[in-house]
Each structure stands twice: as C-alpha cells, then as structure tokens.
N, C-alpha and C positions, 0 to 999 in steps of 0.2 A: 243478408250473407250476397258478398260480394260473387256474381259469377264466373263461371271461366271466360265466358265470352268478354266482361270486362277487364279481367285479367288480362286477355290477349290483346286486348286494345290498349291497355296500359303499358303492355310490354313493347308494343309497337309503338306507341309514340317515344316511351324512352328510348327507344333505339334509335329511332329517327332523329330524334334531338341528340343525342349523344353523340352519332356519326354527324351531324351537322356542326357541333361545335369541334370536334375534332378534324373536319376536316376545314375548317376555319383557322383553326391554330396551326396546322401544319402547311396550309396552303398560302395561310397568310405571313408565315414565318420568313420566308426569302424574302417578299417584296419590304415587309417593316424593316428586315436586317438592312435590307439597299438602300433604305431611304435614311437610315440612322448613319448608314456608313457614309453616304455620299453627304451629309450633313456634317459629319465630323471632317471629312475632307475639306469641305469647303471652309470650314473654321480655322484649318491650322493652316490653308496655304498663306504664304506672306503677300497680303496684299494690304497697300497703304489703306490708312482711313480705318482699319479695323482695330479690335481690342488686341487680337493676336498679334498686328504687326507692331503696334506702339509698344507691348510688353517685351517683344524679343527684341526691338532696338533700345529699348529703355528698361532694361529689367529692373524690376523692385525689390531684387534679392540681390543682396551684395557678399558675395561670398567672403569669407575669412581665411586667411592662410594663418594656421599654427605653424611657427618656425622655430626649428631646434637646429644648435649647434652643438657638434661633438668636439668637447673640449680636452684636449690633450692635457692629463694630469701629471706626467713624468716627463716634460720636456728634456730636460738635462739626461736623461737614461734613453729616450727614444734617440738624441742624436748621438748616443755612444752604441747605437746599433740593438737595443731594445725593442721589445713590441711594445708600441703606444698602449698606454690605459685610457681608453674613450670614457668619458662622462657626458651624458646629454644636459645639456642646458637650454631651460626655455619651459613652456613656450611663450613667445612673442608674438601676441597675437595684433595681424594687420587687418584693416578691412579694404576689399581691393573693389575701387570704384570701377567698373567696366561698362561702357555705353558704345552704341554703333549711332556715330554721328553722320548728319546729312545722308540717311537712308535713301537711294531712289532705287525705283523699278524699271527695268528695260522697258521699251516699246511694245513688245510681245509679251511682256511680262513674266517672261522665262528665268531672269536674273535679278539679285538684288546686289547693288553696289552700294558700299559705304566705308568710312575711317574708322578704324579702330583706336579707342582710348581706354587706357588703364592707368590707374594710378594708385598707390598703395598710402595708406593711413594708418598710423600706430592707433592702437586701441589700448590706450594705459590702463583703465578702469576693467574692460575685459581679461586683461593681462594679470592683473591683481586680483581679480575674480580666480583666475586659472592657478597661479602660483604667485608667491611673496617672494621668493627666495633669490632670485635672478632678477638684474637690471640691465638697461642697455649699456650704461658705463660700465659695467664689468669687463675684466681683461678674461680673453680665452687664449688659448694656443691650437693653432690648427696645423695642418703640415705647410710648408713654404711654397704654395703653387706657383707663385712666379719663379721660384727657381727651379724648381721640378721641369716646369714649362721650357725654359731654357735648357735645362739639360736632355731634355727630349726632343728640342730642337737641334741640338748638336749632334745628335745622331741621323738626323733627315738630312737624306743624299741631296735633295733636291733645294736645301739653302746655300747659298754661294759661298765659298771659300773665304773671302774676305770677312764676309757677316760674320761667319762662325769665328774668325780670330778675333774681332771685335768685341764678341760675347765670351769668349773663354777668357779675355784679358780681364776683362770686367767681372766676371764671375771668380777669379783669384782675386782680385781686389776686394770683393764683396765678402768672402770667404775670410780674409785675413782680418777683416773689421768687425765681423760678426762674430768669429771663432765656432764656441761650440753651440750656439743657437742656431747655427745655418739652414737646418732641417724644418725649424717651425717658424711660423709668421704669428706674432704675438699683436693683439688690439683690442680695442673695445668691440662689444659685440655689436654696437651701431655702425662703427667704422669698418669691419669685416662684412656686414652684411651688404653696407649702401656706398661704401667708399671710402677709401683714407690713401695718402700719398704711399708711395713706394717707390723705391729706388730701381728696382730691377724692371719694374711696371714703366719707369720713365726712361730707361735705356730701351727699353722693347719698342716705346711708343716713338723715341728718338728715331730709332731704326725703321717706324714704320711697321714693325711687324705685331703692334699693338693697338687698339682706338681709343685708349683714353691712358693717361699717365697714373691712374688710380687704380689700385686694385679693389674689386668689389665682387660678393657672391651672389647679388642679386641688382638688377637695373630697376629703377623706378619710371612711369610713364613722366611726360609732359603735358601740362595744363595749356600749351601754348597751340593753338588749331596747326599751326605752320610746321610745328614737329609730329602731328598725328601720320601714323603709317596710313598710307593711300592705298586704292586699288585692290581691296579685299571684295571678291565676287561670289555670292554663293548661288544655289539654285532656288528659285522661288516655291517649286512644286505646283506650278500652272501647269507645266508639260507633262511632268511625272512624279506622281506625289511619292514615290520611293526614293528622290532624288531629294528631297526637301530637306532644306538648310546645308547640303552638302558643299564644301569649297570648289568653286571653278578656278579660283584662284587666291591665293593668302599673301597678303602682304607685297603685291603685284606679280606673287610667283606662282606658277603650278609645278615647280620641281623644287625638291629640296638642294639639289645641286651636290651633295656632300656624300653621297652613299655610293655603293659599287656598283649597281646595277640599273636599268632606267625604271623596271619594277619599283625596286626599293626607294625611288626618288620621287615616286608620283604622288601628288599631294591629294587626299580625298578625305572623305569624312566630316564630319561635322563639329561642330565645337564643342560638343556634349551637352547641352541643353536642350536639345530638340532632335527627335529622330522621326521618320516617317509613322503615320497613325495607323492604329490597327494591329498593333504587335499580338492582340490577343489571338487572332488566327495563324500567327507564325512565332512563337515566344522562341524557338531556338534560331532563329535567324540571327546571326552575328551583326553586332552594333560595331560601325567604325568612327573613331575618335581620331583628329588630327589634334596631336598637342605640341605646341610649340616648342616647350623644353626638350622634346626628344626628337625634334625633327623629322617625325614620320607618324602616320596613322598609327591606331594600335587598336585590334579587333577585342571587343569584350562580346563572352558568351555567357547564354542564360544560365543561372547557378541554382536558383530558387525563387518561391512565389513569396512575395514580403507585403508589408503595408506600412502607411505612415500618415500618421494624423487620419486615420480612418479610412484611408483610400488603398484599394488593393494597387499593386504594383508587381515587377518584374524588377528582380535583382540580375545584374550582369558584372563580371570579374573577368581581369584578364588571366586568359587561359594558359599552361604552364609552356605551350608550343611556342607563344610569342616569346620568349627570349630565354629559348634554348639555344645553347651553341649548335654547330653544321653538324657535329658528329649524332647528334640527335633529332635535330633540323636543318637538311641541306638547304630549305628553300629560305634559310636568315642567313646566307651566304653574303647577299648583298648589304647586310647590315654590320658585317666585319664581325661576324659572332665566333671568333675563334677563341675566344677566352673560355672562363667558365660560364656554365649554364645560369641562367637567373638574371642575367646581366646584360645591359645596353653599351656598347661602346661609342662613343661621342666623339673620340679622337679626331676624326676627320671633319667634324662638324664644329668643333670648339678651338679651330685655328692652332691646333695641335696640342693643344692640354690634352693631357691624359684623362679625359673625365670618364667615368661610368655611371650608369643609372642602374639601380637595382628599387625592390622594395624597402622599405625601413627595416634596418637590422638583418639585410641580407634575407628577409624572408622567401622561402621557394627557391634559395640560391643554393649553389655547390656549397658542402660542408667545408671542404678547403678554404673558402673564403675567411673562417673563422680562426686560422691557424695562426696567422701573422700579427692579430689585433686582441686586444682585450675589450670586451664591450660591458656594458654595465646591465645589460639586460639579456633577454633571450626572446627570438621572433614570434609575436602572436597575432595570427591571421584577425582574430578580432578586432584588434587596434592598427595594425598595420598594413592590413591588405586594403588594395583600391577597388571601390564599388560605386554604382549607380542604380539609382531604384527609378524604372521609367512606368508611368502610366501607361498600361496597356492598349488604352483606345485611342487617346491622343497622342501617345510618344512624346509626351513631355516629361521632363527629368523633374522629379518633387523632392529628391533625397539624393546624397551622396559625397563620398571623399575619394580624392585625388591624392595618393599620398605617394611620395618620391624622397629616395636617398641618393644624395649625388657623394661618391666618392672618388679618392686619386689616386691613381696608382702610381707606385715607386717600383723602380727595376734596378737591379746590379749592372745590369750592362750600362747604367746612364754614367759609371764610373771608368767609361774608356777614357775621358779626359784626365782620370785621377783627381779631378777637382773634390770630390766628398770620398771619403773611405771608408762609412758606416751606411751606405745606402742598400736596402734589402727590397727582395720582391713582397709588394703586399698592395692590397687595396686599402686604403685608410677612409674610412665614411667622415664626412666634411660636415654635411647639411641634411636636415631631415625637413619637409614642409608637406602639411597636411592641409590642403585646400578642400573647403566644405562649405556646401550651401543647401538649404531647404527652402520649400514654397513657404509664405507667409501664412498665417490663419485665414487673410481676406482672402487671398488668392485660392485657399482651400476651400473656402465656403463659395467662391464663386465657381470654381470647377465644380463642386459637387451640385448647384442649383442649376447652372445653363447645360449641363451635358451629362453629367454621371447619372442624375435624378430621372431626365426621361429615358436614359437608356435602363435604369431598372425598372420604370414603370412600364415599359414595353415587354420587360423580361416576365414582369407580374404578371400583365394580361397574357401573355402566350401561355404561361404555366398554368394560369388560372382557367382558361378555356379547355387546355389540356386537360386538367385534372377535372374539371366538371363534364367535358365529355366523356371521360373515362368511368368517372361514377357513374353516369346514365345509362352507359353500353352495360356496365356491371348490371345496374339494376334490372334493365330488360333482360339480362343471363339468369337473373336470380328466379324472378318472377317465370319466365319458360320452363326454367327446370322445375320449379314448384308447380306448375301446371302438369308439367311431364310426371312429375313422381305421384302428385295425386290422381293423373289418370291411370297409371299403371297398379298402385295401391287398392283402388276401388274394385270390389267383384263387381261380375254383369249384373247382378240383381241392383247392386248399390249405383251402378250406372244407369239402370233404367229408373230406378226412382228419381235419380238429379235429372234425368231426361223428363221423365214426366212432371216433376216439379217444374222443371224449367218449361213446360208445354202449360202446365195450370196457371202459371205466373205469367204467362203470355196470352192467355185466355181473359184472365182476370183483368189483364190491363186492357184487351179489346172490349170487355165488357165497360167497362170504367169508361171508356171513351165513346160508348154509344148511347150514353145519357145526354145528348145533345150539347156535350162538352160541358154539363152542370154539375157540379160536385154534390150540390144538395139535393138535386133529384137522385142521384146515385144514394147518397145515404139514406134517404126516405125511401127507396125502393128494397133496401137493402134490409130496412128495420122489420 
C-alpha cells in the first residue's frame, strides 16, 4: 500500500515538473515567436539571389484575363432613343505574361528598380472550354465612344475655338454619312478589343487629340525592350518591412496627375501580389493596391477567414466607402466623386473620355444606374466582386480576382451643338474584365514545407508543453486533494493505527538493514 508520504512526494514531483513545463512553454513562446517572425521577414525581403526575389521578378503564375463585351442587341432602337439592351459576350480568355526585367537593388538595399513587361496572349483552348458560343470574329455593337468623346470635348471650355469648329464640321459630315447608326460602333470582338481603324479617331489623331488613329478598348504590351516602361521603383523592405513592395515610382511617376487633390494623386500601395508579412497579428490592417487601370491606389479591408489549396488565408475586399460619392464620403472629392455612389470617374484621367469604373453589373452601386439600361443579369457578389486571399504569415497573395467594368456616360447636354437628337443620360457598360490568378501546386508545396511546416511545428511544441504541464499540475492537485480527503475522513483511532503501521514498517525496515545488509541472514533469522 502506497503511504501518504509517498503520495506527497509524487504530488510534489508532479507539481514541480508541471510548473517547469508551463514555464518553458510560456517563457519560450515569445523568443520562439520572435525567431520565426525574423526568419519570415528575412525570407520575404527583396534581396537579389534569393528564391523570393526570383519569384517576385519572374512570377511562375501567369494571371488570366476573362474579357467580356456588352453587346447592344437593339442598335437601331437605341439610336432612336430607346434604352440599350445589353447582352454579355464572352469570356475570351487571355493569358497575361508579366515580368519585372533588369531588376536591380539600390546600393543601400532600400529600393528595387526594374522595367515593366506585360503582354497578352489569346488562350483559344481555354476559351473553348469556358464557352463555345462566341468567337473573336463575331460582330458586336457598343456605344460609339469616339463620337461621345468628341461631343464631350465640344463642351470643354479649355478646347480652342478653332478646334471645336473643325470637330463640329467633321461630326456633321460623319452623322450625314452614318445616319441612324451614329450612336453605335460595330466591329469584330478582336478589333474592338485590340484596335481597328476609325474615322473619328483618325481626325482626333490628326488634331493631336488622340495618341492613335485606331480605336481599341485594350492595349497590348510590346516585346521590344526599347518599348518597355522604365523607372518603376519599389521599396525592398530592408529599411522598413511594412513598406515591402510598395511603389516609390510607377512608370517614372510618383503622382497620377489627373485627380483633384495632392492626396488623391499620390501613388502608393503594392502591385497586389505581395504585402507586408505577419498579417496574422493585424488582420484588420488595410492593404493598399495601386491599380494602373484606375490611376489610383485602392484600399482593401479584411472580410473573412478563408483557405486555398489547404493553406489558411485572409480574404480582403474593396470597402463601400472607397467608391462612395462626396455626399456619403467627402474625402472622395479628390476623385471627382460627384456622380452616383459605387463608381469611379475616369474622365480627367482618360483624355476627356467620359469613362466610369464600377464593379460588374453595377454591384454595390446606386440603383439608379439601372434605370436607363437593360442588362441580361443581376449583380452577384460571388462572381462579380473583387477580392484577394493573402497568406497571413508571408503576406503573399495566393488567390484573387480583380473584376472591373468600364461604362461610358452619355449626356443630353452633349446635344448643345444640335448634332445628335436622341442622346439621353445614361451610363452604358462596355467591357468587363475578370483578372484572376492563384499559386501553383509546386509553389503551394514549397510554401508549406519551407515555412508553414516549421511554424506549425513550433505551435505543436508550445501547446504540447502547455498541455503536459497542465496535466502534471492537475495530477498534483488531484493527489493533494485525495490525501486531504483521506486525512479528514479517518477517525482519530484510524489515524493512530496508520501511524503505528507506519512506525512498524519503519522498524521492520531497520531490522531488515541490521543483518549486515544480507537478505539471506535475515530470512534465516526470522524462520
């Protein structure tokens, strides 16, 4: 029978061991966390010769652009003043090849300089897997953006009078030759996307009011090194890890130059592929992305926990306030947010073309935008919203969709010249692009093995020590409680018997040891 003395010794051992394990777990947590955090910071800094730098400059992920065009299915009625009926045509899938060429780090390692390279390649097989109804050679009708641009510029007080006169004369001639189709522009999908001759654009080009004599909704990059965009500079993260990947200059500029305030024109944020590490400690921090199509940075806010390919990540989305008009968010005055909520006015940034950016199908925008157009579907946040999924330790974006719709504004006030008689106030969707990408299986495995597995191992060790320590302490408490209960449940006579038994056991042990330490002598003596 185990004596109370042995039980007390066991309880003390359990208690000491448990406390030691708890102290090891709690005291070691901070140094271990700091070690892991510093390891992550060192790994994600943009340092030449590292895997991180090579992956950043030459991403193994080629994002795809799913491009859709809103086709006006009633062009004759639209030209006579009816609402346009819009049918989505697509997707036409393009692979976007993006690289950062000739990347070099400054002498103090603070900045990275590089050339931007970007080019689109049509993915015919992927497009056919997605849809077989439409082809690049199909004819579509869209609003006549060159004509609308001229009409908008005729109302621009800064345009010289003689230029306005030339444009008015040209537009009259154009309307006489095109008649009822004046408000629409038709062409093949490929021509409208990437470029086709247009008489109005030719006239604007001749007057030095347009950069090209062709009309195109998209521009494609050049493989000619001389045509690459130079002087893009980002912070390497060596001086301040929180500025990792943020632009110092974008295409040689540190200001957009087309917005109404200095704050609105400042270029900041990253390219949307990498943010500062250790978001796990501050998931609610806003992430800023500079988007070339928007000429401005856009803040993203945490929305929900998520996962991709077995990796835990944080989803970030564009908050409502970012696209609210000045009535609801006065700070957006620099972005000329005088129109409806849910849209970005690009008129000043697109050479006077009255273009507006929204989420596809006017998601989260003012309901009045639906009044003067007929769409073939309703907005759906699951397929029309923009989001990115960032791995919380490294800040690397492992999945995301950037979904943008471009609409053109028509205004009845453009009729001041009397050129067109059926122009009404409307925002007519023209194109919708879903740019999306995610890390490959190889990158997923590499991220898990090189970084996430060690982090998981440290968490397992910490919680194992914590649990073992708690178990030992709990075991000591149970033993002490049991001894106490036995002590108070026994009568005084029982306790005296226990004491005598304990004394007899001690005497017997002494007698056992008194026979020269020889067990055989003891057994012979007691026979």
